[in-house]
Structures are given as C-alpha cells and as structure tokens.
C-alpha positions, 0 to 999 in steps of 0.5 A, a space after each residue: 481418812 487416809 492422808 491425801 484422800 479428800 472426801 467428796 463434797 455433798 456426798 455421804 458414805 454408802 452406809 449413811 445413804 441407806 444402801 439397804 433401801 436401794 437394794 430393797 427397791 431394786 429387789 421389789 422391781 425385779 419381783 414385780 417384773 417376774 410376776 408380770 412375765 417381763 423378765 422371761 420375755 427380756 431373758 428370751 430376747 437377750 438369749 436370742 441376740 446372744 445365740 444369733 451373734 454366737 452362731 454368726 461368729 461360728 459360721 464366719 470364724 471357723 472357716 476363716 480360721 481354717 483357711 488362714 491355717 491352710 493358706 500360707 500366703 493369706 496368713 502372711 498377708 494378714 500378719 502384723 508387721 513389726 
C-alpha cells in the first residue's frame, strides 16, 4: 500500500469481493429483460424523451441564436458584464 493511503475498514478489494459474480448477475438480468421485451420498450421511451428534448432545443435555440446574431441591442443586453 502506498504511504499515506489507508485501507477502508471492513471492505475487501474488488478482486476479493467476487466482481465476476456481479457482472454475471447483471448480464443475466440484461438477458432476461431482452427476452421479455422490456429492453426495447425502455429503449423506445428513452429515445422518445431524447428526441423530444432535442427537437425542443432546435425549435427554440436556433431562432433565438439567429435573433441574437442579428439584433445588436439584444446581444449587448445579454452579454455578461466584467
């Protein structure tokens, strides 16, 4: 152990805790979710949320950016002061 580094009490290093067992349990849960169809449903829900936020950002951000580029007074009004 390096000088100045103290071990955590009551904890074993990862290689002694059976990390491979945790990986196998998670892989088994992922496989079960795939076979039940939960994975695709959750994937589509996440994709829908992502695309909704992305489209909202495009719809609001693009015209706002163009407006800030064109209107000098607006650009100066939003600029942070030093």
